[in-house]
Structure formats: structure tokens, C-alpha cells
C-alpha positions as CSV (number, residue, x, y, z in Angstrom):
1,M,17.7,62.1,10.8
2,S,20.5,59.7,10.9
3,E,20.9,57.2,7.9
4,T,19.0,54.1,8.7
5,P,22.1,51.4,10.0
6,T,23.3,48.6,7.5
7,I,23.5,45.3,8.7
8,H,26.9,43.9,8.2
9,E,29.1,40.8,9.2
10,L,31.4,41.0,12.4
11,D,35.1,40.9,12.0
12,D,36.7,37.8,13.3
13,A,38.3,38.9,16.4
14,T,34.9,41.0,17.8
15,V,33.1,37.5,17.3
16,R,35.5,35.6,19.4
17,R,35.4,38.4,22.0
18,I,31.6,38.4,22.3
19,A,32.5,34.1,21.9
20,A,34.1,33.9,24.9
21,G,31.8,35.9,26.9
22,E,29.6,33.0,27.0
23,V,32.6,30.2,28.3
24,V,35.2,32.3,30.0
25,E,33.7,34.8,32.7
26,R,36.7,34.3,35.6
27,P,39.7,32.8,36.0
28,A,37.8,29.9,37.9
29,S,36.0,29.4,33.8
30,V,39.2,28.8,32.1
31,V,40.6,26.4,35.0
32,K,37.0,24.4,34.8
33,E,37.6,23.8,31.3
34,L,41.3,23.4,31.5
35,V,40.6,20.5,34.1
36,E,37.6,18.9,32.2
37,N,40.2,18.7,29.1
38,S,42.4,17.1,31.5
39,L,40.0,14.6,32.9
40,D,38.8,13.8,29.1
41,A,42.3,13.5,28.1
42,A,42.6,9.8,30.6
43,A,45.3,12.0,32.8
44,S,46.2,9.9,36.0
45,R,47.8,13.1,37.9
46,V,46.5,17.2,37.4
47,T,48.0,20.1,39.0
48,V,46.7,23.8,38.8
49,A,48.6,26.5,39.5
50,V,47.4,29.9,39.5
51,E,49.0,33.4,40.5
52,G,47.2,36.5,41.9
53,G,44.0,34.6,42.7
54,G,43.9,33.5,38.4
55,V,44.1,37.0,37.6
56,D,47.8,37.4,36.7
57,G,48.2,33.4,35.4
58,V,47.0,30.4,35.4
59,R,48.8,26.8,34.9
60,V,47.4,23.2,34.4
61,R,49.5,20.2,33.9
62,D,47.9,16.4,33.0
63,D,49.6,13.4,32.0
64,G,47.2,12.1,30.1
65,V,47.2,11.1,26.3
66,G,48.9,14.2,24.8
67,M,48.6,15.6,21.1
68,T,50.6,15.8,18.5
69,A,51.1,19.0,16.0
70,A,48.8,18.4,13.7
71,D,46.3,18.4,17.1
72,L,47.4,21.1,18.6
73,E,47.4,23.1,15.9
74,R,43.6,22.2,15.1
75,A,42.8,22.3,19.1
76,V,43.0,26.4,19.2
77,E,40.1,26.7,16.2
78,E,37.2,27.5,16.4
79,H,34.5,24.1,17.3
80,T,36.8,21.4,17.0
81,T,36.9,18.9,19.3
82,S,37.9,14.9,19.2
83,K,35.0,13.9,21.7
84,I,31.7,14.3,19.9
85,S,31.3,13.6,15.3
86,G,28.0,15.3,15.1
87,G,24.6,16.1,16.7
88,A,23.5,12.8,16.7
89,D,26.2,12.7,19.5
90,L,24.9,15.7,21.7
91,E,21.8,12.7,22.8
92,A,24.1,10.8,25.0
93,V,27.3,12.9,25.8
94,G,29.8,11.0,27.8
95,T,32.8,13.2,28.2
96,L,33.0,16.5,30.2
97,G,34.0,18.5,27.2
98,F,32.1,18.2,23.6
99,R,32.0,21.9,22.4
100,G,35.1,22.7,21.0
101,E,35.3,26.2,22.6
102,A,37.2,26.5,25.6
103,L,40.6,26.8,24.3
104,H,40.1,28.8,20.9
105,T,37.5,31.4,23.6
106,I,40.3,31.6,26.4
107,G,42.9,32.3,23.6
108,A,40.6,35.0,22.4
109,V,41.2,37.2,26.0
110,S,44.3,36.2,27.1
111,R,48.0,34.9,26.2
112,L,48.0,31.4,25.7
113,T,50.9,28.9,25.7
114,I,50.2,24.8,24.8
115,R,52.9,22.1,25.1
116,S,51.9,19.0,24.4
117,R,53.6,15.2,23.7
118,P,52.0,12.4,22.9
119,R,52.0,9.8,26.0
120,S,52.1,7.1,23.3
121,G,55.4,8.8,21.8
122,G,56.9,11.3,19.6
123,R,58.2,14.6,19.6
124,G,56.8,17.5,21.9
125,H,55.2,21.3,20.2
126,E,54.5,24.4,21.6
127,L,52.2,27.0,20.6
128,V,51.1,30.5,21.2
129,V,47.8,32.1,21.0
130,E,47.5,35.8,21.6
131,G,44.7,37.5,21.6
132,G,43.1,34.9,19.2
133,A,45.9,35.3,16.8
134,A,47.6,31.4,16.5
135,G,51.5,31.8,15.9
136,E,53.3,28.1,14.3
137,V,53.8,25.1,16.1
138,E,57.2,25.2,17.5
139,P,59.2,21.4,18.7
140,S,59.5,21.9,22.1
141,G,61.0,19.4,24.8
142,C,58.2,18.5,27.5
143,P,57.5,15.2,29.2
144,P,53.8,13.3,27.6
145,G,50.5,15.0,28.7
146,T,49.5,18.7,28.1
147,V,50.6,22.4,29.9
148,V,48.4,24.9,29.0
149,E,49.6,28.3,30.6
150,V,47.3,31.6,30.4
151,E,48.3,34.8,31.6
152,D,47.0,38.7,31.3
153,L,43.6,37.0,31.1
154,F,41.0,40.1,29.6
155,Y,43.7,42.3,28.8
156,N,42.3,43.0,25.8
157,T,38.7,43.0,27.4
158,P,39.0,45.8,30.2
159,A,35.7,46.1,30.7
160,R,35.4,42.5,31.8
161,R,38.5,42.8,33.7
162,K,37.0,45.5,36.0
163,F,34.4,43.7,36.7
164,L,36.8,41.2,38.8
165,K,36.5,40.6,42.2
166,T,39.3,40.7,44.8
167,E,42.0,38.4,44.3
168,A,40.7,36.4,47.0
169,T,37.6,35.7,46.0
170,E,38.6,34.7,42.6
171,F,41.1,32.4,44.2
172,D,38.2,30.8,46.2
173,H,36.7,30.1,42.9
174,V,39.0,28.5,41.5
175,N,39.4,26.6,44.6
176,R,36.0,25.2,45.1
177,V,36.1,24.2,40.9
178,V,39.4,22.0,41.7
179,T,37.5,21.0,44.7
180,Q,34.5,19.6,42.7
181,Y,36.9,17.8,40.2
182,A,39.3,16.3,42.9
183,L,36.3,14.7,44.6
184,A,34.3,13.7,41.7
185,N,38.1,11.9,40.3
186,P,39.2,10.5,43.8
187,D,41.4,8.1,40.7
188,V,42.9,10.8,39.8
189,A,45.8,12.2,42.0
190,A,44.7,16.3,41.8
191,T,46.8,19.2,43.3
192,L,46.0,23.2,43.5
193,E,48.8,25.5,44.3
194,H,48.1,29.6,44.9
195,D,51.2,31.8,44.8
196,G,53.8,29.0,44.4
197,R,51.6,27.2,47.8
198,E,50.1,24.1,47.9
199,V,46.6,24.5,49.1
200,F,45.8,20.6,48.7
201,S,47.1,17.6,47.2
202,T,44.9,14.3,46.8
203,A,46.3,10.9,46.5
204,G,44.9,9.7,43.6
205,S,44.0,6.1,45.0
206,G,40.4,5.5,44.0
207,D,39.2,6.4,47.8
208,L,36.4,8.8,48.5
209,E,37.1,9.3,52.4
210,S,40.7,9.5,51.5
211,T,39.7,12.5,49.2
212,M,37.5,14.3,51.8
213,L,40.4,14.0,54.2
214,A,42.8,15.9,51.3
215,V,40.4,18.8,51.1
216,Y,38.0,18.8,54.2
217,G,40.2,17.7,56.8
218,R,40.0,14.9,59.6
219,D,37.1,16.5,61.5
220,V,34.2,16.5,58.5
221,A,35.8,13.1,56.7
222,S,34.7,11.6,60.0
223,A,31.5,12.5,60.1
224,M,30.3,11.1,56.5
225,V,27.8,8.4,55.9
226,E,27.9,6.3,53.1
227,V,25.0,6.4,50.5
228,D,24.8,3.3,47.7
229,A,21.3,2.5,46.5
230,D,20.3,1.2,43.0
231,P,16.8,2.4,42.6
232,E,14.9,-0.4,41.0
233,A,12.9,2.0,38.5
234,G,13.0,5.0,37.0
235,P,15.7,7.4,35.3
236,I,18.0,7.2,38.0
237,T,20.3,4.0,37.9
238,S,22.6,4.6,41.0
239,V,23.1,6.9,43.9
240,S,26.3,6.6,45.4
241,G,28.4,8.9,47.5
242,L,28.9,10.7,51.4
243,V,26.7,12.9,53.2
244,S,27.1,14.4,56.4
245,H,26.1,13.7,60.1
246,P,23.3,16.9,60.3
247,E,25.5,18.8,63.2
248,T,28.9,18.6,60.7
249,T,27.1,21.3,58.3
250,R,28.6,25.3,57.7
251,A,26.8,28.4,56.4
252,G,26.6,27.7,53.2
253,R,25.7,25.6,50.0
254,E,29.5,25.3,48.8
255,Y,30.1,22.1,50.6
256,L,27.0,20.5,48.8
257,S,28.1,18.5,45.8
258,T,26.1,17.0,43.4
259,F,27.5,15.2,40.1
260,V,25.8,13.9,37.0
261,N,27.2,10.9,35.9
262,G,31.0,12.1,36.6
263,R,30.0,16.3,35.7
264,Y,29.8,18.6,38.6
265,V,26.3,20.0,38.5
266,T,24.3,23.1,40.5
267,A,21.6,21.3,39.5
268,G,18.7,22.8,42.0
269,T,16.8,19.4,41.7
270,L,19.6,17.0,43.6
271,R,20.7,19.8,46.1
272,E,17.0,20.1,47.1
273,A,16.6,16.8,47.3
274,V,19.4,16.1,50.0
275,L,18.9,19.0,51.8
276,D,14.9,16.6,51.8
277,A,16.0,14.0,53.2
278,Y,17.5,15.6,56.2
279,G,13.6,16.8,57.2
280,D,14.1,19.1,60.4
281,Q,17.2,17.7,61.6
282,L,19.4,20.7,60.3
283,A,19.3,24.0,61.9
284,P,17.9,27.2,60.3
285,D,20.2,28.1,57.1
286,R,22.6,25.2,57.5
287,Y,23.7,22.8,54.9
288,P,25.3,19.4,54.7
289,F,28.7,18.5,53.3
290,A,27.7,15.8,50.6
291,V,29.4,14.2,47.7
292,L,27.1,12.6,45.6
293,F,26.8,10.8,42.5
294,A,23.9,10.4,40.8
295,E,24.4,7.9,37.5
296,V,21.5,8.3,34.9
297,S,21.1,7.4,31.4
298,P,22.7,9.4,29.1
299,D,19.3,9.7,26.9
300,A,17.4,11.0,30.3
301,V,19.3,13.9,30.7
302,D,20.2,17.3,28.7
303,V,24.1,18.6,29.5
304,N,23.8,20.8,26.7
305,V,21.5,23.7,28.1
306,H,24.4,26.0,29.3
307,P,27.2,27.2,28.1
308,R,29.4,26.5,30.5
309,K,27.7,23.1,31.3
310,M,26.5,23.9,34.8
311,E,23.3,23.0,34.6
312,V,21.7,20.0,33.1
313,R,18.1,19.1,32.7
314,F,16.5,15.7,33.5
315,D,13.7,14.2,31.3
316,A,11.5,13.2,34.6
317,E,12.8,15.7,38.0
318,D,10.5,14.7,40.2
319,A,11.4,11.0,39.6
320,V,15.3,12.2,40.2
321,G,14.0,14.4,42.9
322,D,12.6,11.1,44.8
323,A,15.2,8.7,43.8
324,V,17.8,11.1,45.6
325,T,15.9,11.9,48.7
326,T,15.0,8.5,49.5
327,A,18.7,7.1,49.1
328,V,20.2,9.8,51.2
329,R,17.4,9.4,54.2
330,E,17.9,5.8,54.0
331,A,21.4,6.1,54.6
332,L,20.7,8.3,57.4
333,L,18.0,6.5,58.9
334,D,20.3,3.2,58.5
335,A,23.2,5.0,60.5
336,G,20.3,6.1,63.0
337,L,21.2,9.6,62.5
338,V,17.7,10.9,61.4
339,R,13.8,10.4,62.9
340,S,11.7,9.2,60.3
341,S,9.2,11.7,61.7
342,A,10.0,15.1,63.5
343,P,7.9,17.9,64.2
344,R,10.2,20.7,64.3
345,G,9.2,22.7,67.4
346,R,9.8,19.6,69.5
347,S,12.4,18.1,67.4
348,A,15.1,20.8,68.2
349,P,13.6,22.2,71.5
350,E,17.0,24.2,71.6
351,Q,15.7,26.9,68.9
352,T,12.5,28.1,71.0
353,E,14.4,28.3,74.9
354,I,10.9,28.2,76.2
355,S,10.7,26.8,79.9
356,P,7.6,26.7,82.4
357,E,6.8,29.2,85.1
358,S,7.8,26.9,87.8
359,P,8.4,23.2,88.1
360,A,4.7,22.9,89.2
361,R,2.7,25.1,86.6
362,E,3.0,24.6,82.6
363,V,1.0,27.2,81.1
364,A,0.5,26.3,77.1
365,G,-1.6,28.3,74.7
366,G,-2.3,30.6,77.7
367,E,-4.0,27.9,79.7
368,A,-2.7,26.3,83.2
369,A,-1.9,22.6,82.4
370,A,-1.8,22.7,86.6
371,T,-4.4,23.4,89.0
372,D,-2.0,23.6,92.0
373,A,1.3,22.6,92.8
374,G,0.3,19.1,94.0
375,S,-1.1,18.1,90.9
376,E,-0.8,13.8,91.0
377,D,-2.0,14.0,87.3
378,D,0.4,16.5,86.3
379,A,3.4,14.7,87.9
380,S,2.5,11.9,86.6
381,V,2.8,13.1,83.1
382,A,5.9,14.5,84.0
383,D,7.3,11.1,85.3
384,A,6.7,9.6,82.1
385,A,7.7,12.3,80.1
386,A,11.1,11.8,82.3
387,R,11.5,7.7,81.7
388,D,10.2,7.8,78.4
389,G,11.7,10.9,76.5
390,P,10.2,13.5,74.7
391,D,9.1,10.7,71.8
392,A,6.8,9.5,74.7
393,A,5.5,12.6,75.9
394,E,3.9,13.6,72.9
395,P,0.4,13.4,73.3
396,E,-1.5,11.2,70.8
397,V,-3.6,12.5,67.5
398,S,-6.9,11.3,66.4
399,D,-7.1,10.1,62.5
400,A,-9.0,13.0,62.2
401,D,-6.4,15.6,63.8
402,T,-4.1,14.6,61.5
403,D,-3.0,16.1,57.8
404,D,-4.1,13.3,55.6
405,R,-2.7,13.9,51.9
406,S,-5.9,12.3,50.2
407,G,-8.3,15.6,51.6
408,E,-10.7,13.5,53.1
409,T,-10.2,14.5,56.4
410,T,-7.5,17.6,56.1
411,R,-8.5,20.7,58.9
412,T,-6.8,23.7,59.5
413,R,-6.3,24.4,63.5
414,T,-6.5,28.2,64.6
415,R,-5.9,28.9,68.1
416,T,-7.4,31.9,69.9
417,L,-4.8,33.5,72.3
418,D,-6.6,31.8,75.2
419,G,-5.1,28.8,74.3
420,V,-8.6,27.4,72.4
421,T,-9.0,25.6,69.3
422,G,-11.1,25.8,66.5
423,S,-11.1,23.6,63.7
424,T,-12.5,23.9,60.1
425,G,-12.8,21.0,58.2
426,K,-15.0,17.7,58.5
427,G,-15.9,16.1,62.0
428,E,-16.3,18.1,65.2
429,S,-14.1,20.4,66.4
430,T,-11.7,19.2,69.9
431,P,-9.7,21.4,71.8
432,K,-6.1,21.1,71.7
433,P,-4.5,18.7,74.1
434,T,-2.4,20.2,75.8
435,D,1.0,18.8,75.1
436,P,3.8,18.1,77.6
437,S,6.7,18.4,75.1
438,T,5.4,21.9,74.4
439,A,4.1,22.8,77.9
440,G,5.1,25.9,79.4
441,E,6.0,27.5,76.1
442,S,5.6,31.0,77.2
443,R,7.5,33.3,75.9
444,T,10.3,34.8,77.8
445,S,10.0,38.7,77.5
446,R,12.9,41.4,76.4
447,D,13.0,42.5,80.1
448,G,13.6,38.9,81.1
449,R,10.3,38.5,82.8
450,E,8.3,34.9,81.6
451,G,4.7,36.1,79.7
452,G,1.8,34.0,79.8
453,S,-0.2,33.8,83.1
454,P,-2.3,30.7,83.6
455,A,-6.2,31.3,82.8
456,T,-8.1,32.0,86.0
457,D,-11.4,30.1,86.9
458,D,-13.5,32.3,85.3
459,D,-11.5,31.9,81.7
460,A,-12.0,28.4,82.0
461,A,-16.1,28.5,83.2
462,A,-16.3,30.7,79.8
463,S,-14.5,27.5,77.8
464,E,-16.6,25.3,79.5
465,D,-19.9,27.2,78.8
466,A,-18.9,27.0,75.4
467,T,-20.9,23.4,74.8
468,G,-22.0,22.8,78.3
469,D,-20.2,20.1,78.3
470,G,-16.7,21.3,78.8
471,Q,-15.7,20.7,76.0
472,P,-14.9,24.3,73.6
473,S,-16.5,23.7,70.2
474,G,-15.6,26.2,67.2
475,V,-13.5,28.9,67.0
476,V,-14.1,30.7,70.0
477,G,-13.1,35.1,70.5
478,P,-9.7,35.6,72.3
479,T,-9.8,36.7,76.1
480,D,-8.7,40.0,77.0
481,Q,-4.7,40.7,75.9
482,R,-2.5,39.9,78.8
483,T,0.9,41.8,79.9
484,L,3.2,39.5,81.6
485,D,2.4,40.7,85.1
486,G,-1.0,38.9,84.3
487,E,-2.8,42.5,84.1
488,T,-5.5,42.7,81.3
489,A,-3.7,44.8,79.1
490,T,-5.4,46.3,75.3
491,P,-3.3,46.8,72.3
492,K,-2.6,49.7,71.3
493,G,-5.0,51.5,69.4
494,A,-1.7,52.8,67.0
495,Y,1.9,51.7,66.8
496,D,4.8,53.9,65.6
497,R,5.6,51.8,62.5
498,L,2.5,49.4,62.3
499,P,-0.4,49.5,62.0
500,A,-3.3,49.6,64.5
501,L,-3.8,46.2,65.6
502,R,-6.7,44.3,67.0
503,V,-5.1,40.5,67.3
504,L,-7.7,37.6,67.1
505,G,-5.3,34.6,67.5
506,Q,-2.7,32.2,65.8
507,F,-3.1,30.4,62.7
508,D,-1.0,27.2,62.7
509,E,0.8,28.2,65.7
510,T,2.9,30.1,63.1
511,Y,1.2,33.2,62.7
512,V,-0.7,35.8,64.8
513,V,-3.7,37.2,63.0
514,A,-4.7,40.7,63.9
515,E,-7.5,42.8,62.0
516,T,-6.4,46.2,61.1
517,P,-8.0,49.9,60.3
518,D,-8.0,48.3,56.3
519,G,-8.5,44.8,56.5
520,L,-6.2,41.9,57.9
521,V,-2.5,40.9,58.9
522,L,-0.9,37.6,59.1
523,I,2.7,38.3,61.1
524,D,5.3,35.5,61.3
525,Q,6.2,35.2,65.2
526,H,9.3,33.7,64.1
527,A,10.3,36.2,61.4
528,A,9.2,39.1,63.5
529,D,11.6,37.7,66.7
530,E,14.1,37.1,64.5
531,R,14.2,41.0,63.2
532,I,13.8,41.8,67.3
533,N,17.1,40.0,68.2
534,Y,18.8,40.7,65.3
535,E,18.1,44.3,65.6
536,R,19.4,44.4,69.7
537,L,22.6,42.4,68.4
538,R,23.3,45.0,66.0
539,A,22.8,47.7,68.9
540,E,25.4,45.8,71.1
541,M,27.6,45.1,68.2
542,S,28.1,49.0,67.4
543,G,31.3,50.7,67.8
544,E,34.2,48.4,69.3
545,T,33.1,44.4,68.7
546,P,33.0,43.1,72.9
547,T,35.1,40.1,73.0
548,Q,35.9,37.2,75.5
549,A,38.8,35.7,76.1
550,L,38.8,31.8,76.2
551,A,40.0,30.2,79.4
552,E,41.5,27.8,77.0
553,P,42.3,28.4,73.5
554,V,40.6,26.3,70.8
555,D,42.0,24.6,68.1
556,L,39.8,25.3,64.6
557,E,40.2,22.5,62.2
558,L,39.8,24.6,58.9
559,T,38.7,22.5,55.6
560,A,41.4,23.5,52.4
561,R,39.3,26.4,51.1
562,E,39.0,27.8,54.7
563,G,42.4,27.4,55.8
564,E,43.1,29.9,52.2
565,L,40.6,32.5,53.2
566,F,42.0,32.9,56.3
567,A,45.6,33.5,55.4
568,T,43.5,36.5,53.4
569,Y,41.1,37.8,56.2
570,R,43.2,37.1,59.7
571,D,42.7,40.9,60.4
572,A,39.5,40.5,59.3
573,L,38.7,38.1,62.0
574,A,40.2,40.2,64.4
575,A,38.2,43.1,64.1
576,L,34.8,41.2,64.5
577,G,36.2,39.7,67.7
578,F,37.9,36.7,66.6
579,H,41.8,36.7,67.2
580,A,43.3,33.5,65.9
581,D,46.8,32.5,64.7
582,R,47.5,29.5,62.6
583,V,48.8,26.1,64.1
584,D,49.5,25.0,60.8
585,D,48.1,24.8,57.1
586,R,45.2,23.7,58.4
587,T,44.3,24.4,61.8
588,V,44.2,27.7,64.1
589,E,44.0,28.4,67.4
590,V,41.4,30.5,68.7
591,R,42.1,33.2,71.4
592,T,38.9,35.2,71.9
593,V,35.6,35.3,70.4
594,P,32.9,38.0,69.8
595,T,30.2,38.1,73.1
596,V,27.1,39.0,72.1
597,F,23.7,39.2,75.1
598,D,26.8,38.5,77.4
599,T,27.3,35.1,75.9
600,A,30.5,34.3,74.3
601,L,30.1,33.1,70.7
602,D,30.9,29.8,69.6
603,P,33.9,29.3,68.1
604,S,33.3,27.2,65.2
605,L,31.4,30.3,64.0
606,L,34.9,31.8,62.4
607,R,34.3,29.4,59.6
608,D,31.0,31.5,58.9
609,A,32.8,34.9,58.9
610,L,35.3,33.6,56.3
611,T,32.7,32.3,54.2
612,G,30.9,35.8,54.6
613,F,34.8,37.7,53.6
614,A,34.3,34.9,50.4
615,D,30.9,36.0,48.8
616,G,31.5,38.9,46.8
617,S,27.9,39.4,47.1
618,A,28.2,40.2,50.9
619,G,30.4,43.6,50.1
620,E,33.7,41.8,51.6
621,T,34.1,44.5,54.3
622,V,33.7,43.9,57.8
623,D,30.7,45.1,58.4
624,A,28.9,43.5,55.5
625,V,30.2,40.0,56.7
626,A,29.6,41.3,60.8
627,D,26.0,42.1,59.6
628,G,25.2,38.7,57.8
629,L,26.9,37.1,60.8
630,L,24.5,39.2,63.4
631,A,21.8,37.9,60.5
632,D,22.5,34.6,61.0
633,L,22.6,34.7,64.9
634,A,19.5,36.3,65.2
635,C,17.4,33.0,64.2
636,Y,19.0,30.4,66.5
637,P,17.4,32.3,69.8
638,S,14.5,33.0,67.6
639,I,10.7,32.0,68.7
640,T,9.9,28.9,66.0
641,G,6.7,28.1,64.0
642,N,4.6,25.2,65.6
643,T,4.5,27.0,68.9
644,S,1.8,28.0,70.8
645,L,1.7,31.4,71.8
646,T,0.2,33.1,75.2
647,E,-1.5,36.2,75.7
648,G,0.8,38.3,76.6
649,S,3.6,37.2,74.7
650,V,1.6,38.3,71.5
651,V,1.5,41.8,73.6
652,D,5.1,42.1,74.0
653,L,6.2,40.2,70.9
654,L,4.5,43.4,68.8
655,D,5.8,45.9,71.3
656,A,9.3,45.1,70.6
657,L,8.6,44.7,66.7
658,D,7.0,48.4,66.8
659,D,10.3,49.7,67.8
660,C,12.5,47.9,65.5
661,E,13.8,50.1,63.2
662,N,12.3,48.1,59.8
663,P,9.5,46.1,61.3
664,F,8.4,44.7,58.0
665,A,11.3,42.2,56.8
666,C,13.4,39.6,58.3
667,P,17.2,40.5,58.7
668,H,17.3,37.5,55.6
669,G,15.1,39.5,53.9
670,R,11.7,37.6,54.0
671,P,8.8,39.1,54.9
672,V,7.2,39.9,58.9
673,V,3.6,41.2,58.3
674,V,1.4,40.0,54.9
675,A,-1.6,42.2,54.7
676,F,-4.8,41.6,53.4
677,D,-6.9,45.0,52.4
678,R,-10.9,44.9,52.4
679,D,-11.0,45.4,49.0
680,E,-9.4,42.0,48.4
681,I,-10.4,40.2,50.9
682,E,-13.8,40.9,48.6
683,D,-12.6,40.1,45.5
684,R,-12.1,36.6,46.7
685,F,-15.7,36.3,48.3
686,E,-17.3,38.0,44.9
687,R,-18.7,40.0,46.8
688,D,-19.4,42.7,44.1
689,Y,-21.0,40.7,41.5
690,P,-24.0,42.0,39.6
691,G,-27.2,42.9,42.2
692,H,-25.2,42.5,45.2
693,G,-25.5,46.1,46.3
694,G,-21.7,46.8,47.4
695,R,-19.3,46.0,50.3
696,R,-21.8,46.9,53.1
697,A,-25.0,44.7,51.6
698,E,-25.8,41.4,53.5
């Protein structure tokens, strides 16, 4: 047996390397700390230059207040700072930096050189730190301000260096950091260079729109809406900035920038509040551009909750989120960009791609909305809808059918597959009114045929007999499933991959409800259709990517970040089917695009592909990016929630889902099928309480 280990003190060099891991994760971490120092030093100009994505070298130059020889010597020591004096100052931190760790920890894992000269006058000096060992302060000829050079990052911690991503990915993180601080400080002229080439440069004029133009380009800058609100109560004193038109979006959150008291933070509370303000106006998995500043009383926010100061904690998170959502929503409403209330299935009809069987006959929920082609009533409804637009076409809904947050009249509607609505809740059940804006929501089949035959006269009579007065009541059992040709169809007793299913109906016009030998399942119709579309797309894109030449090349403006990524991934884009050449630093000419389902893709999807290549988690391979792109593309034509399905379309949906390689998850990882076995159901109903006699007892 080995000897009992003894507790001992670590040497200073080891302590420094461990501490550095909390502050310096990658080159972007170095850039962040140094830029924050420059801004705290009241610089009016900051230039960041990196080599090899920042791994080979980082240089940050500013014209700030500078340091004397004595200050320079103290600056690289542990826990030394000029920004706070004691613990009491942590309750209201007013600077970006305050821990006194940045220069000390950067010097512990690199070769660090600092040159500085006070702006108020005096000589300049230089100090070199290598692996945590500081040399002597020497005189140096340098302009007022400070220059910090970092070389051979992680040279003495090879384990950490080998976990860095590719040069392009590391520079993308650097680009993101500098962009955020440029946007947060439009009065500071910020420049970013990579391998001797300027990526972007802002004027420092104090104009946020001008700064956005420099880093995001004219197309984005011209699509922004100003936000300016001063909440009357709560922890937030003001919300200001710019947010984009709902159609000016990207596939990731990289351009959704939030700042608290001038500090860039990845605060989920603020980001979600911005997204909530758009309601259902954003397409699935799309995110707006935003540069939003929240001013919060310093004693109502804690910035000392993370070593890299990227996260904050609010005293009243709900109040903060509500204030931001209200400010952004009102700005969008004032600009006429967002409806105050818009059910998703009706505000975004292009996402469902559902059409009636014929101009004269519309099918909704499996019931005929017209009895013959010449129905004057239906013609008048269609005419009214055409005259007054989609809002006028929406049917009136009684108070009892609305979702009252007080809970007094809340009811859940369950639609059986013959289109009859059953209700649970207070009051009498009423049939679901035919909605002209969603009439004809029959689902196009996999072979191009339309689903959902009109109900027969016998079906209609059966529905009327439910109450004797023509009004169905309660939850009505489903009629026979129908094929797309209108023939009676019985769902399979067993599927190849799915369990044996007996379809019972549709819940909330979003989930298919079915019985299995072991219990019940809910099937998310959108996730199911997304999986089906994804596997079809993947099959079409296998092998050599089919492409189509554009009749006229399309000029596509890129952000500074996208422009830099294009230089690295041009050949990879061509492998995906996007053949493009650079027109200038920020514009590319797209000549060909991939084709799927015999349809040419939008050239602007090239931007999403670039983001995929830059995302280290995506694998950075052409195949991985193509797979991510297909997953996003599969979402757009998929049937959405809040869409009533006809009987035949459910049969068709389940058959196609069963043919999928993985029918249980959408391409983004969400579940398609959720099962509730008999034991779980009986537990919920407490059927096993003493004396009950078991599951089969009545």
C-alpha cells in the first residue's frame, strides 16, 4: 500500500498556469482582456492586429492614459489594479476590468511585451514577461498610450494549445470580440487586422449606425430600427440601440449583441427578451441583428459571477426581461414591422404550403367546407377574404374558446381526425369553426397528390346525430382513416420502426394522438415532417452536389466576419454547390447554387454555410456543414403546429416517417415521438392505491 499523500503548497509557476486557465481560454480571451484595458484607459483609438488567428501573435495598441515605469512594473503582478480599491467597490463596478488578473495570467502562458508612455508626459518604458517571469523595466521610445504584444500563446502549456481550433475558427472568435466592443463604443475608433490585412475599421464618430455600417455592411445597417425607452419603474433605467427588420436575420445568435452598462455580456435573459419581442415574426431557427444597451443600477446587477465577466446576474431577472421585451416590441410596432397578435399558422402561411383541392372546394380538418362548386356562401367568404386580407378572414372566437390567463375559461381543444372539435373545460362544447385562412390545409403527399377527401353525406349525418341538433358535442371518435384517393384505409398493425399505432385524433392542432399496445404516444407533426424532409434532402444531396447556374450572377454583401470567413472557405463553399468569387472585401458574386427537390436554393444561404464552417462544434468539414444546412432547409417546408390535419394526411405522414432511418428525432435533435406507457398512466391516475385491486379493476 502506498504512503498517505501529504498536503503541500504549489509553487508559484504552477499556480499561475492554473489561474491562467480561468481567464485565458483562447486567443480571443487575450484580445478581450486587452481591449477592455484600453477602453478603461480612456482610449479614443484601439487597433487589434493578430497573426495566425491569434495563436502566433496578438498586438493591441491604444492612445489611452498610459503607464509610468512604476505602474508598468506593478501591472504584471498578481491582483494589482487601478480600477477598484477594495471589496466595497465590487458592489458597483463601473469599469470593464477590476480583478487585476489579465496581464499577470496572460504573461504566465505566453511571451508578453508591454510598451507604455503616459499621455500626460514623460518617457516611455518596456517590460518583457516570459512564462510568468518578469524582466527589468527598460526605457523605450514609443508614442503616448500602451502597446501590448503577446507571442507564442500557450507555448508552455502544450495540452491547452493542442485543444485550440483551426486558425479560421480562432480568428472568428477574435473577430466577434472586437466587433462587440466596437459596437459598444461607437465613439472609439476601432480597427481589426489579420495577417497584415484590415478586416474592418470604425470612424469613432459616436454614431452607432455608422459603426454598424463598418462591421455589418450597408444592407444590414439600412434594415435597423431604433430602440429608445426609459422604463418608469424597475431595475432598468434605459434601453437603447438598434434591432433589425424581422426579415434581416442569420442562422445563429452571433449578431444578437447585448450590453449591460457598456459591458458586452451573453446574458440569456436579455437575448430571450429580444426574441420574445418579435413574437412569431421570425422564421424558424432565425435570429435578428441587435445592438442593445441596457442601463441598470450598478447595485442591481452582479458582474462578478464568471472569471471572464461574460455573464451577469440580475436582482430581478423577470423585470429586466419584461422591460427589454416591451422596449423592443414597441419600437418594432412603431415601425410597422410586427403585428400585436399573430397566430403562427396564419401569419406565416408560406411555411405550411397547403392549398385547397380546387378553387371551389376547400378542405379543413377532413370536413368539406363547401357542398358544391357553386356555393354562393363560400364564394362570399372567399370574396371577403380577398377584399379584406388575411386578418378579416380569421373567424370570430368566443371568449370561452380563448386562452384566458386567469384560468377561469381556459379549455383545451382536441380535434378528432374527422374534423370535429371536442373541448375540455367549462361551458358547452362547440364545433371548430371553419377558418377561411386555413381552409384547405390538406397536406401534400410524398408523391405530389393532395391529401384529405371531403366528408361524405353519411359522415355529416353522423356528426349531426351526436346531439340531435346538428351540433357535435364532446370528444367524437375518429371516422375511418382515408387514403389520399379517398378510399377507406386502416393504419398498419405494425410498422418497421414505429410501434403499432391506432390513431385517435389530433391535440392542439399540433400533435397526433395514437394508441399503442403499451400505452399512448404523441407525435409532433412538425418534427415528424422535418425528419422526413431532411432525409429526402440528404438522399438528393448524396454524392456530387447538384447545382444550377444562375441566369444572372447575384452580388451578395457580407458582414466583416462573413467576408473574412469567405477567404478561408471559398473552396468548401464550391463543394457545397455555391460557386462564388470576391468582388471586393465585403461583396461576393454568386454564380451557382445547390439544387434540392429540383429547386435552386437562395444564394443568401451562402452566409449560413459560412457560419457553419466557422462553428467548431459542427466539425468544420464540408459534410458536417452540408448536414447542418440540410437540417435548416428541412424546417421551412415542414408542416407547422396550429395546422389541422386531414385523415389521409396523417396516414401518409406516419408511413413516410416509418420509412425514415431515424423516425424518433428531428434533424435538430428534438423528439418526434413521446410515449406514455400503461404503468405511467396508471400511476398518474393512482390506480394502484391500497384496496383498488390492480390495473384492471373498475
